[in-house]
N, CA, C and O atoms as a Tinker XYZ file with bonds, in Angstrom:
   304  protein
     1  N    -14.333000  -22.217000   -2.247000    73     2
     2  CA   -14.225000  -21.456000   -1.024000    64     1     3
     3  C    -12.954000  -20.607000   -1.086000    63     2     4     5
     4  O    -11.912000  -21.089000   -1.529000    81     3
     5  N    -13.029000  -19.366000   -0.651000    73     3     6
     6  CA   -11.883000  -18.460000   -0.666000    64     5     7
     7  C    -10.891000  -18.857000    0.424000    63     6     8     9
     8  O    -11.265000  -19.237000    1.534000    81     7
     9  N     -9.644000  -18.756000    0.073000    73     7    10
    10  CA    -8.590000  -19.069000    1.035000    64     9    11
    11  C     -8.382000  -17.868000    1.951000    63    10    12    13
    12  O     -8.230000  -16.745000    1.472000    81    11
    13  N     -8.373000  -18.088000    3.240000    73    11    14
    14  CA    -8.188000  -17.012000    4.207000    64    13    15
    15  C     -6.706000  -16.893000    4.526000    63    14    16    17
    16  O     -6.068000  -17.865000    4.929000    81    15
    17  N     -6.165000  -15.697000    4.345000    73    15    18
    18  CA    -4.751000  -15.455000    4.621000    64    17    19
    19  C     -4.608000  -14.668000    5.920000    63    18    20    21
    20  O     -5.248000  -13.632000    6.101000    81    19
    21  N     -3.780000  -15.157000    6.803000    73    19    22
    22  CA    -3.444000  -14.392000    7.985000    64    21    23
    23  C     -2.339000  -13.406000    7.660000    63    22    24    25
    24  O     -2.276000  -12.326000    8.246000    81    23
    25  N     -1.464000  -13.771000    6.726000    73    23    26
    26  CA    -0.370000  -12.920000    6.283000    64    25    27
    27  C     -0.300000  -12.956000    4.759000    63    26    28    29
    28  O     -0.592000  -13.977000    4.137000    81    27
    29  N      0.091000  -11.831000    4.167000    73    27    30
    30  CA     0.274000  -11.762000    2.719000    64    29    31
    31  C      1.755000  -11.768000    2.401000    63    30    32    33
    32  O      2.569000  -11.229000    3.150000    81    31
    33  N      2.092000  -12.383000    1.281000    73    31    34
    34  CA     3.443000  -12.294000    0.751000    64    33    35
    35  C      3.608000  -10.927000    0.101000    63    34    36    37
    36  O      2.647000  -10.168000   -0.029000    81    35
    37  N      4.833000  -10.624000   -0.303000    73    35    38
    38  CA     5.077000   -9.367000   -1.018000    64    37    39
    39  C      4.242000   -9.308000   -2.276000    63    38    40    41
    40  O      3.673000   -8.262000   -2.586000    81    39
    41  N      4.153000  -10.407000   -3.010000    73    39    42
    42  CA     3.368000  -10.431000   -4.250000    64    41    43
    43  C      1.886000  -10.184000   -3.984000    63    42    44    45
    44  O      1.237000   -9.466000   -4.744000    81    43
    45  N      1.347000  -10.765000   -2.926000    73    43    46
    46  CA    -0.067000  -10.578000   -2.597000    64    45    47
    47  C     -0.356000   -9.150000   -2.145000    63    46    48    49
    48  O     -1.359000   -8.561000   -2.545000    81    47
    49  N      0.521000   -8.594000   -1.312000    73    47    50
    50  CA     0.327000   -7.212000   -0.865000    64    49    51
    51  C      0.445000   -6.255000   -2.049000    63    50    52    53
    52  O     -0.333000   -5.308000   -2.158000    81    51
    53  N      1.402000   -6.493000   -2.927000    73    51    54
    54  CA     1.578000   -5.645000   -4.107000    64    53    55
    55  C      0.362000   -5.725000   -5.017000    63    54    56    57
    56  O     -0.072000   -4.707000   -5.556000    81    55
    57  N     -0.187000   -6.907000   -5.195000    73    55    58
    58  CA    -1.382000   -7.061000   -6.029000    64    57    59
    59  C     -2.552000   -6.280000   -5.435000    63    58    60    61
    60  O     -3.301000   -5.636000   -6.169000    81    59
    61  N     -2.715000   -6.330000   -4.125000    73    59    62
    62  CA    -3.785000   -5.580000   -3.476000    64    61    63
    63  C     -3.608000   -4.083000   -3.701000    63    62    64    65
    64  O     -4.578000   -3.371000   -3.958000    81    63
    65  N     -2.360000   -3.604000   -3.603000    73    63    66
    66  CA    -2.070000   -2.182000   -3.767000    64    65    67
    67  C     -2.001000   -1.755000   -5.242000    63    66    68    69
    68  O     -1.893000   -0.569000   -5.553000    81    67
    69  N     -2.065000   -2.731000   -6.123000    73    67    70
    70  CA    -1.978000   -2.495000   -7.576000    64    69    71
    71  C     -0.662000   -1.845000   -7.971000    63    70    72    73
    72  O     -0.618000   -0.893000   -8.750000    81    71
    73  N      0.408000   -2.395000   -7.407000    73    71    74
    74  CA     1.763000   -1.989000   -7.767000    64    73    75
    75  C      2.563000   -3.256000   -8.021000    63    74    76    77
    76  O      2.094000   -4.355000   -7.726000    81    75
    77  N      3.748000   -3.118000   -8.557000    73    75    78
    78  CA     4.570000   -4.304000   -8.788000    64    77    79
    79  C      5.260000   -4.720000   -7.486000    63    78    80    81
    80  O      5.512000   -3.885000   -6.617000    81    79
    81  N      5.561000   -6.009000   -7.358000    73    79    82
    82  CA     6.305000   -6.458000   -6.177000    64    81    83
    83  C      7.647000   -5.732000   -6.050000    63    82    84    85
    84  O      8.108000   -5.470000   -4.939000    81    83
    85  N      8.271000   -5.407000   -7.179000    73    83    86
    86  CA     9.546000   -4.690000   -7.141000    64    85    87
    87  C      9.379000   -3.312000   -6.492000    63    86    88    89
    88  O     10.229000   -2.887000   -5.711000    81    87
    89  N      8.287000   -2.616000   -6.814000    73    87    90
    90  CA     8.026000   -1.317000   -6.195000    64    89    91
    91  C      7.873000   -1.462000   -4.691000    63    90    92    93
    92  O      8.421000   -0.665000   -3.928000    81    91
    93  N      7.133000   -2.470000   -4.262000    73    91    94
    94  CA     6.944000   -2.695000   -2.828000    64    93    95
    95  C      8.279000   -3.015000   -2.158000    63    94    96    97
    96  O      8.547000   -2.530000   -1.059000    81    95
    97  N      9.115000   -3.822000   -2.803000    73    95    98
    98  CA    10.445000   -4.113000   -2.245000    64    97    99
    99  C     11.287000   -2.839000   -2.161000    63    98   100   101
   100  O     11.990000   -2.624000   -1.173000    81    99
   101  N     11.218000   -1.998000   -3.188000    73    99   102
   102  CA    11.968000   -0.740000   -3.170000    64   101   103
   103  C     11.493000    0.160000   -2.034000    63   102   104   105
   104  O     12.307000    0.733000   -1.311000    81   103
   105  N     10.174000    0.284000   -1.877000    73   103   106
   106  CA     9.625000    1.089000   -0.786000    64   105   107
   107  C     10.132000    0.570000    0.552000    63   106   108   109
   108  O     10.515000    1.342000    1.431000    81   107
   109  N     10.126000   -0.758000    0.691000    73   107   110
   110  CA    10.560000   -1.371000    1.951000    64   109   111
   111  C     12.020000   -1.018000    2.236000    63   110   112   113
   112  O     12.372000   -0.720000    3.377000    81   111
   113  N     12.867000   -1.049000    1.214000    73   111   114
   114  CA    14.282000   -0.742000    1.420000    64   113   115
   115  C     14.503000    0.733000    1.747000    63   114   116   117
   116  O     15.520000    1.088000    2.344000    81   115
   117  N     13.554000    1.602000    1.359000    73   115   118
   118  CA    13.654000    3.031000    1.652000    64   117   119
   119  C     12.905000    3.416000    2.930000    63   118   120   121
   120  O     12.884000    4.586000    3.312000    81   119
   121  N     12.292000    2.431000    3.586000    73   119   122
   122  CA    11.549000    2.713000    4.816000    64   121   123
   123  C     10.166000    3.276000    4.556000    63   122   124   125
   124  O      9.563000    3.872000    5.448000    81   123
   125  N      9.654000    3.095000    3.344000    73   123   126
   126  CA     8.306000    3.554000    2.993000    64   125   127
   127  C      7.392000    2.337000    2.898000    63   126   128   129
   128  O      7.837000    1.199000    3.046000    81   127
   129  N      6.133000    2.585000    2.653000    73   127   130
   130  CA     5.191000    1.481000    2.457000    64   129   131
   131  C      4.672000    0.934000    3.768000    63   130   132   133
   132  O      5.049000    1.397000    4.844000    81   131
   133  N      3.798000   -0.061000    3.665000    73   131   134
   134  CA     3.195000   -0.632000    4.875000    64   133   135
   135  C      4.209000   -1.416000    5.707000    63   134   136   137
   136  O      5.214000   -1.912000    5.198000    81   135
   137  N      3.912000   -1.508000    6.995000    73   135   138
   138  CA     4.772000   -2.273000    7.905000    64   137   139
   139  C      4.767000   -3.741000    7.505000    63   138   140   141
   140  O      3.760000   -4.266000    7.029000    81   139
   141  N      5.893000   -4.386000    7.702000    73   139   142
   142  CA     6.041000   -5.793000    7.345000    64   141   143
   143  C      6.656000   -6.559000    8.499000    63   142   144   145
   144  O      7.125000   -5.975000    9.476000    81   143
   145  N      6.647000   -7.880000    8.370000    73   143   146
   146  CA     7.191000   -8.746000    9.413000    64   145   147
   147  C      8.117000   -9.772000    8.790000    63   146   148   149
   148  O      7.916000  -10.210000    7.658000    81   147
   149  N      9.117000  -10.139000    9.536000    73   147   150
   150  CA     9.978000  -11.275000    9.175000    64   149   151
   151  C      9.752000  -12.345000   10.241000    63   150   152   153
   152  O      9.642000  -12.041000   11.429000    81   151
   153  N      9.687000  -13.586000    9.804000    73   151   154
   154  CA     9.453000  -14.680000   10.746000    64   153   155
   155  C     10.598000  -15.674000   10.672000    63   154   156   157
   156  O     10.990000  -16.108000    9.589000    81   155
   157  N     11.128000  -16.028000   11.823000    73   155   158
   158  CA    12.221000  -16.997000   11.886000    64   157   159
   159  C     11.776000  -18.312000   11.254000    63   158   160   161
   160  O     10.673000  -18.798000   11.505000    81   159
   161  N     12.634000  -18.863000   10.450000    73   159   162
   162  CA    12.335000  -20.142000    9.824000    64   161   163
   163  C     11.502000  -20.029000    8.555000    63   162   164   165
   164  O     11.259000  -21.034000    7.886000    81   163
   165  N     11.064000  -18.826000    8.215000    73   163   166
   166  CA    10.293000  -18.620000    6.980000    64   165   167
   167  C     11.022000  -17.590000    6.135000    63   166   168   169
   168  O     11.445000  -16.543000    6.625000    81   167
   169  N     11.157000  -17.900000    4.885000    73   167   170
   170  CA    11.878000  -17.019000    3.977000    64   169   171
   171  C     10.997000  -15.855000    3.531000    63   170   172   173
   172  O      9.807000  -16.034000    3.273000    81   171
   173  N     11.578000  -14.680000    3.443000    73   171   174
   174  CA    10.855000  -13.518000    2.931000    64   173   175
   175  C     10.215000  -12.694000    4.031000    63   174   176   177
   176  O     10.417000  -12.931000    5.222000    81   175
   177  N      9.436000  -11.718000    3.590000    73   175   178
   178  CA     8.709000  -10.857000    4.522000    64   177   179
   179  C      7.220000  -11.041000    4.290000    63   178   180   181
   180  O      6.783000  -11.507000    3.238000    81   179
   181  N      6.462000  -10.664000    5.295000    73   179   182
   182  CA     5.014000  -10.848000    5.234000    64   181   183
   183  C      4.314000   -9.591000    5.707000    63   182   184   185
   184  O      4.857000   -8.812000    6.490000    81   183
   185  N      3.105000   -9.410000    5.220000    73   183   186
   186  CA     2.295000   -8.236000    5.537000    64   185   187
   187  C      0.971000   -8.681000    6.130000    63   186   188   189
   188  O      0.367000   -9.641000    5.651000    81   187
   189  N      0.519000   -8.003000    7.152000    73   187   190
   190  CA    -0.816000   -8.258000    7.701000    64   189   191
   191  C     -1.813000   -7.488000    6.848000    63   190   192   193
   192  O     -1.649000   -6.284000    6.653000    81   191
   193  N     -2.848000   -8.160000    6.330000    73   191   194
   194  CA    -3.820000   -7.483000    5.460000    64   193   195
   195  C     -4.412000   -6.216000    6.073000    63   194   196   197
   196  O     -4.567000   -5.215000    5.374000    81   195
   197  N     -4.743000   -6.237000    7.353000    73   195   198
   198  CA    -5.334000   -5.053000    7.989000    64   197   199
   199  C     -4.356000   -3.883000    7.985000    63   198   200   201
   200  O     -4.766000   -2.733000    7.829000    81   199
   201  N     -3.077000   -4.166000    8.155000    73   199   202
   202  CA    -2.059000   -3.116000    8.154000    64   201   203
   203  C     -1.906000   -2.529000    6.754000    63   202   204   205
   204  O     -1.765000   -1.317000    6.595000    81   203
   205  N     -1.934000   -3.387000    5.748000    73   203   206
   206  CA    -1.822000   -2.917000    4.361000    64   205   207
   207  C     -3.040000   -2.063000    4.002000    63   206   208   209
   208  O     -2.900000   -1.009000    3.382000    81   207
   209  N     -4.213000   -2.510000    4.385000    73   207   210
   210  CA    -5.438000   -1.732000    4.098000    64   209   211
   211  C     -5.397000   -0.374000    4.791000    63   210   212   213
   212  O     -5.751000    0.640000    4.188000    81   211
   213  N     -4.968000   -0.345000    6.051000    73   211   214
   214  CA    -4.882000    0.905000    6.796000    64   213   215
   215  C     -3.853000    1.830000    6.145000    63   214   216   217
   216  O     -4.101000    3.027000    5.998000    81   215
   217  N     -2.702000    1.283000    5.756000    73   215   218
   218  CA    -1.670000    2.089000    5.115000    64   217   219
   219  C     -2.205000    2.697000    3.815000    63   218   220   221
   220  O     -1.971000    3.870000    3.523000    81   219
   221  N     -2.923000    1.883000    3.042000    73   219   222
   222  CA    -3.487000    2.379000    1.785000    64   221   223
   223  C     -4.476000    3.515000    2.053000    63   222   224   225
   224  O     -4.457000    4.537000    1.368000    81   223
   225  N     -5.329000    3.330000    3.043000    73   223   226
   226  CA    -6.323000    4.357000    3.376000    64   225   227
   227  C     -5.642000    5.651000    3.818000    63   226   228   229
   228  O     -6.043000    6.742000    3.413000    81   227
   229  N     -4.622000    5.520000    4.643000    73   227   230
   230  CA    -3.919000    6.694000    5.165000    64   229   231
   231  C     -3.047000    7.388000    4.120000    63   230   232   233
   232  O     -2.668000    8.544000    4.304000    81   231
   233  N     -2.730000    6.701000    3.038000    73   231   234
   234  CA    -1.828000    7.249000    2.032000    64   233   235
   235  C     -2.485000    7.423000    0.669000    63   234   236   237
   236  O     -1.795000    7.496000   -0.347000    81   235
   237  N     -3.801000    7.488000    0.641000    73   235   238
   238  CA    -4.524000    7.710000   -0.606000    64   237   239
   239  C     -5.046000    9.134000   -0.619000    63   238   240   241
   240  O     -5.678000    9.589000    0.335000    81   239
   241  N     -4.776000    9.820000   -1.699000    73   239   242
   242  CA    -5.256000   11.189000   -1.859000    64   241   243
   243  C     -6.412000   11.191000   -2.827000    63   242   244   245
   244  O     -6.350000   10.556000   -3.880000    81   243
   245  N     -7.452000   11.892000   -2.483000    73   243   246
   246  CA    -8.597000   12.056000   -3.360000    64   245   247
   247  C     -8.557000   13.481000   -3.886000    63   246   248   249
   248  O     -8.598000   14.446000   -3.123000    81   247
   249  N     -8.477000   13.588000   -5.180000    73   247   250
   250  CA    -8.417000   14.907000   -5.797000    64   249   251
   251  C     -9.813000   15.274000   -6.268000    63   250   252   253
   252  O    -10.410000   14.582000   -7.092000    81   251
   253  N    -10.315000   16.359000   -5.738000    73   251   254
   254  CA   -11.639000   16.842000   -6.090000    64   253   255
   255  C    -11.496000   17.828000   -7.247000    63   254   256   257
   256  O    -10.961000   18.920000   -7.054000    81   255
   257  N    -11.963000   17.468000   -8.448000    73   255   258
   258  CA   -11.801000   18.361000   -9.590000    64   257   259
   259  C    -12.478000   19.711000   -9.377000    63   258   260   261
   260  O    -11.990000   20.724000   -9.879000    81   259
   261  N    -13.577000   19.747000   -8.654000    73   259   262
   262  CA   -14.266000   21.016000   -8.389000    64   261   263
   263  C    -13.406000   21.943000   -7.529000    63   262   264   265
   264  O    -13.372000   23.152000   -7.758000    81   263
   265  N    -12.723000   21.384000   -6.556000    73   263   266
   266  CA   -11.857000   22.185000   -5.699000    64   265   267
   267  C    -10.703000   22.767000   -6.511000    63   266   268   269
   268  O    -10.302000   23.911000   -6.298000    81   267
   269  N    -10.178000   21.985000   -7.431000    73   267   270
   270  CA    -9.086000   22.483000   -8.274000    64   269   271
   271  C     -9.567000   23.618000   -9.166000    63   270   272   273
   272  O     -8.856000   24.604000   -9.360000    81   271
   273  N    -10.777000   23.481000   -9.709000    73   271   274
   274  CA   -11.324000   24.543000  -10.560000    64   273   275
   275  C    -11.554000   25.819000   -9.753000    63   274   276   277
   276  O    -11.256000   26.915000  -10.228000    81   275
   277  N    -12.078000   25.685000   -8.548000    73   275   278
   278  CA   -12.313000   26.840000   -7.696000    64   277   279
   279  C    -11.007000   27.559000   -7.384000    63   278   280   281
   280  O    -10.950000   28.788000   -7.419000    81   279
   281  N     -9.976000   26.812000   -7.084000    73   279   282
   282  CA    -8.674000   27.404000   -6.785000    64   281   283
   283  C     -8.109000   28.109000   -8.011000    63   282   284   285
   284  O     -7.517000   29.181000   -7.893000    81   283
   285  N     -8.287000   27.517000   -9.177000    73   283   286
   286  CA    -7.789000   28.129000  -10.405000    64   285   287
   287  C     -8.535000   29.417000  -10.704000    63   286   288   289
   288  O     -7.931000   30.385000  -11.166000    81   287
   289  N     -9.829000   29.448000  -10.451000    73   287   290
   290  CA   -10.629000   30.656000  -10.708000    64   289   291
   291  C    -10.216000   31.796000   -9.777000    63   290   292   293
   292  O    -10.257000   32.961000  -10.173000    81   291
   293  N     -9.820000   31.474000   -8.549000    73   291   294
   294  CA    -9.425000   32.512000   -7.597000    64   293   295
   295  C     -8.124000   33.189000   -7.998000    63   294   296   297
   296  O     -7.902000   34.354000   -7.671000    81   295
   297  N     -7.258000   32.459000   -8.710000    73   295   298
   298  CA    -5.974000   33.038000   -9.085000    64   297   299
   299  C     -6.050000   33.861000  -10.362000    63   298   300   301
   300  O     -5.086000   34.536000  -10.724000    81   299
   301  N     -7.173000   33.811000  -11.040000    73   299   302
   302  CA    -7.329000   34.570000  -12.299000    64   301   303
   303  C     -7.684000   36.008000  -12.018000    63   302   304
   304  O     -7.854000   36.795000  -12.948000    81   303
């Protein structure tokens, strides 16, 4: 049975985003990346899965190769 997480650790959120935990920590220190939470009595920071998914969706760019070709043809 799959374990249900209410909160993700930095390592779990980084794995979902396919980046290293160090990158996620760096983003956090620069004020970038998904929102996180600190909880009294618990060490570290935590991420809500829905917030991480929303952040990923809002910050993912889809590059359409056809659009790039059309733009290149217009400049020729």
